[in-house]
LUMVEXLO-543379 format. One line per 8 residues: number of its first residue (from 0); their letters; for each residue x, y, z of N, C-alpha, C. Coordinates in steps of 0.02 Angstrom, whole numbers, plus 32768, in hexadecimal, padded with zeros to 4 digits. Example, Ala and Ser with C-alpha at 12.3 -4.5 7.8 and 13.67 -1.06 7.14 Angstrom:
// LUMVEXLO-543379
0	as	8294 7EE4 8186 8267 7F1F 8186 8294 7F5B 8186; 8282 7F90 8162 82AC 7FCB 8165 8285 8002 818A
This chain:
// LUMVEXLO-543379
0	xxxxxxxx	E2E7 523C DEC4 E30C 5260 DEF6 E2DB 527D DF29; E2EC 5279 DF68 E2C1 5292 DF9E E2CD 52DD DFA7; E2A0 5305 DF8B E2A9 534E DF8D E29B 536B DFD2; E271 534B DFFA E262 5365 E03C E2A0 5367 E068; E2CE 533B E05A E30C 5338 E081 E337 5376 E077; E332 5395 E03D E35C 53CF E02D E34C 540A E05C; E30C 5418 E065 E2F9 5451 E090 E30C 5444 E0D8; E303 5407 E0F0 E316 53F6 E135 E361 53FD E13E
8	xxxxxxxx	E388 53E6 E10D E3D1 53EB E112 E3E6 5434 E111; E3C4 545E E0EB E3D6 54A5 E0E7 E3CD 54C5 E12C; E397 54B6 E14D E38B 54D3 E190 E3BE 54B9 E1C2; E3CA 5477 E1C2 E3F8 5459 E1F2 E440 5470 E1E6; E452 5476 E1A7 E497 5486 E196 E4AA 54CC E1AF; E47E 54FC E1A4 E48F 5540 E1BA E489 5546 E206; E45D 551E E225 E455 5522 E26D E489 54F7 E292; E4AE 54CE E26F E4DC 549F E290 E51A 54C1 E2AB
16	xxxxxxxx	E52A 54FD E293 E566 551F E2AA E560 5533 E2F3; E596 552A E317 E596 553B E35E E59F 5585 E369; E5BF 55A6 E33A E5CA 55EE E340 E5AA 5612 E306; E5A3 5653 E30D E586 567A E2D7 E5B1 5678 E298; E5F3 5676 E2A1 E620 5675 E268 E616 5635 E23F; E60D 55FC E261 E603 55BC E23E E5BF 55BD E21B; E58B 55D7 E23C E549 55DB E21D E54B 5607 E1DF; E56F 563F E1E5 E574 566D E1AC E59B 564C E173
24	xxxxxxxx	E5CF 5627 E183 E5F6 5605 E150 E5CB 55D0 E12C; E5A4 55AB E152 E577 5579 E133 E544 559B E105; E528 55D3 E11B E4F8 55F7 E0F2 E519 5612 E0B3; E556 5629 E0B7 E579 5642 E07C E588 560A E04A; E598 55CF E063 E5A1 5596 E036 E560 5586 E011; E529 5587 E037 E4E8 5579 E01A E4D7 55AE DFE6; E4E7 55ED DFF4 E4DA 5622 DFC4 E503 5619 DF84; E540 5600 DF8B E569 55F3 DF50 E54A 55BF DF23
32	xxxxxxxx	E532 5589 DF40 E510 5555 DF1A E4D0 5571 DEFC; E4AB 5599 DF22 E46C 55B5 DF0C E477 55E6 DED2; E4AC 560E DED5 E4BB 563C DE9F E4CA 5617 DE5D; E4F1 55E2 DE61 E4FE 55BA DE26 E4BE 5599 DE0C; E494 5583 DE3B E454 5567 DE28 E42A 559A DE02; E427 55D7 DE1A E3FF 560A DDF9 E41B 561A DDB3; E45D 561E DDAD E47A 562E DD6C E468 55F9 DD38; E463 55BC DD4C E450 5587 DD1E E406 5582 DD11
40	xxxxxxxx	E3DD 55A3 DD3B E394 559D DD35 E371 55DF DD2C; E392 560F DD0F E372 5651 DD06 E334 564E DCDB; E32F 561C DCB0 E2F3 5615 DC86 E2B7 55FE DCAF; E2C3 55DD DCE6 E28C 55BE DD0C E27F 55E1 DD4F; E2AE 560B DD66 E2A7 562D DDA7 E2AB 5678 DD9B; E279 569D DDB1 E27C 56E5 DDA6 E2A6 5707 DDDC; E2B9 5744 DDCF E2E7 576A DDFB E2C8 5776 DE3F; E288 5783 DE43 E267 578F DE83 E26A 5752 DEB0
48	xxxxxxxx	E25F 5717 DE93 E262 56D9 DEBA E2AA 56CD DED1; E2DA 56DC DEA7 E320 56D5 DEBA E332 5702 DEF4; E31D 5742 DEF0 E32C 5771 DF25 E30B 575E DF67; E2CC 5747 DF64 E2AB 5733 DFA2 E2C6 56F1 DFBC; E2DD 56C6 DF90 E2F9 5686 DFA4 E33D 568C DFC4; E361 56C0 DFB6 E3A5 56C9 DFD0 E3A6 56DE E019; E36D 56EA E037 E36A 5704 E07B E37B 56D0 E0B0; E369 5691 E0A4 E377 565D E0D6 E386 561B E0B4
56	xxxxxxxx	E3A6 55EF E0D8 E3B8 55AD E0BC E379 5585 E0AC; E346 558B E0D6 E308 5566 E0CA E2E8 557B E088; E2E5 55BC E07C E2C5 55D4 E03E E2EF 55C3 E001; E332 55C0 E009 E35C 55AA DFD1 E34E 5562 DFC0; E34B 5538 DFF2 E33C 54F1 DFE7 E2F7 54E7 DFC8; E2C6 550D DFE0 E283 5507 DFC4 E280 551B DF7B; E2A3 5551 DF69 E2A3 5568 DF24 E2C6 5535 DEF7; E2FC 5517 DF0E E31E 54E3 DEE7 E2F0 54A7 DEDC
64	xxxxxxxx	E2CE 5493 DF10 E2A0 545A DF0B E265 546A DEDE; E248 54A5 DEE6 E20F 54B8 DEBD E221 54BB DE73; E25C 54D5 DE64 E272 54D8 DE1E E27D 5492 DE02; E29B 5466 DE28 E2A6 5421 DE11 E263 53FE DE06; E233 5408 DE32 E1F1 53E9 DE2A E1CC 5406 DDED; E1D3 5447 DDE2 E1B4 5466 DDA7 E1D1 5447 DD67; E213 5441 DD65 E232 5425 DD2A E21F 53DB DD1F; E217 53B7 DD55 E201 5372 DD51 E1BC 536E DD30
72	xxxxxxxx	E18E 5399 DD44 E14C 539C DD26 E14D 53B2 DCDE; E178 53E2 DCCF E17E 53FA DC8A E19A 53C3 DC5D; E1CB 539E DC74 E1E6 5367 DC4D E1B0 5333 DC40; E18A 5323 DC73 E155 52F1 DC6C E121 5309 DC38; E10E 5348 DC3D E0DD 5364 DC0F E0F6 5362 DBC7; E134 5375 DBBC E14F 5377 DB78 E15B 5330 DB5C; E16C 5301 DB88 E175 52BC DB70 E133 529C DB5C; E0FD 52AE DB7D E0BC 528F DB70 E094 52B1 DB39
80	xxxxxxxx	E0AD 52E6 DB1E E08A 5309 DAE9 E085 52DC DAAC; E04B 52D7 DA8E E041 52AA DA55 E063 52C5 DA16; E054 5300 DA03 E070 531D D9C6 E0A5 534F D9DA; E0E2 533C D9D2 E119 5369 D9E5 E130 5392 D9A9; E138 53D1 D9B6 E156 53FD D985 E1A1 53FF D992; E1C9 5414 D964 E211 5418 D971 E222 5444 D9AD; E1FB 5478 D9B8 E208 54A4 D9F1 E1FC 547F DA33; E1CC 5450 DA34 E1BF 5429 DA70 E1FB 53FD DA81
88	xxxxxxxx	E21B 53E1 DA4E E255 53B8 DA5A E28F 53E1 DA77; E296 541F DA60 E2CA 544B DA7B E2BA 545E DAC3; E27B 546C DAD2 E267 547C DB16 E273 5440 DB44; E263 5405 DB2C E26D 53C9 DB54 E2B7 53BF DB62; E2E0 53C8 DB31 E328 53C0 DB3A E343 53F3 DB6C; E32D 5431 DB67 E343 5465 DB96 E32B 5456 DBDD; E2ED 543F DBE4 E2D3 542F DC27 E2F8 53F4 DC45; E307 53C2 DC1E E32C 5388 DC37 E372 539B DC4C
96	xxxxxxxx	E392 53C5 DC25 E3D6 53DC DC36 E3D6 5405 DC76; E3A6 5432 DC7E E3A1 545B DCBA E390 542F DCF7; E365 53FD DCEE E353 53D0 DD25 E390 53A9 DD3D; E3B8 538F DD10 E3F4 536A DD23 E426 5398 DD47; E42C 53D5 DD2F E458 5405 DD50 E440 5414 DD97; E3FE 541C DD9F E3E2 5429 DDE1 E3EE 53EF DE11; E3E9 53B3 DDF8 E3F7 5379 DE22 E43F 5378 DE39; E46D 538D DE0D E4B3 5391 DE21 E4BC 53C5 DE58
104	xxxxxxxx	E49B 53FF DE52 E4A1 5433 DE85 E484 541A DEC8; E44C 53F7 DEC5 E42D 53DE DF02 E45A 53A9 DF22; E476 537D DEFA E4A5 534A DF16 E4E2 536B DF34; E4FC 539F DF13 E536 53C3 DF2D E524 53E4 DF70; E4EA 5401 DF74 E4D5 5420 DFB3 E4CF 53EC DFEA; E4AE 53B4 DFDA E4A6 537F E00D E4E9 5363 E022; E518 535E DFF4 E55B 5347 E005 E57F 5377 E033; E578 53B8 E025 E596 53EB E050 E576 53EB E095
112	xxxx	E535 53E1 E096 E511 53E3 E0D6 E522 53A8 E102; E531 536E E0E4 E541 5333 E10B E58A 532F E11E; E5B5 5357 E0FE E5FC 5357 E110 E606 5377 E154; E638 5361 E179 E643 537D E1BD E65A 53C5 E1BB
């Protein structure tokens, strides 16, 4: 998935509104997706990053992308471990589940951003 596209879409989507009301509505939709994203990723995103990310659409998109990339690296690391303990398998399963959920949120956001 092309993660760079997410941040660009976030900026364009909120700026695409012709009036302040439309821009505000677009930002509120993005915040709704972002709030659900945070609730599913509280183990991987701290509260300070969430609060600072909620300030603009660009920072929301960046935080979503950064979290997905972190989980991608974590999955790779856990899959390549030679001697796995049972706890490693649980961590791998949790990371894979969170990564798939994040991809759904990102696809939902991109779908909303491309809709008229």
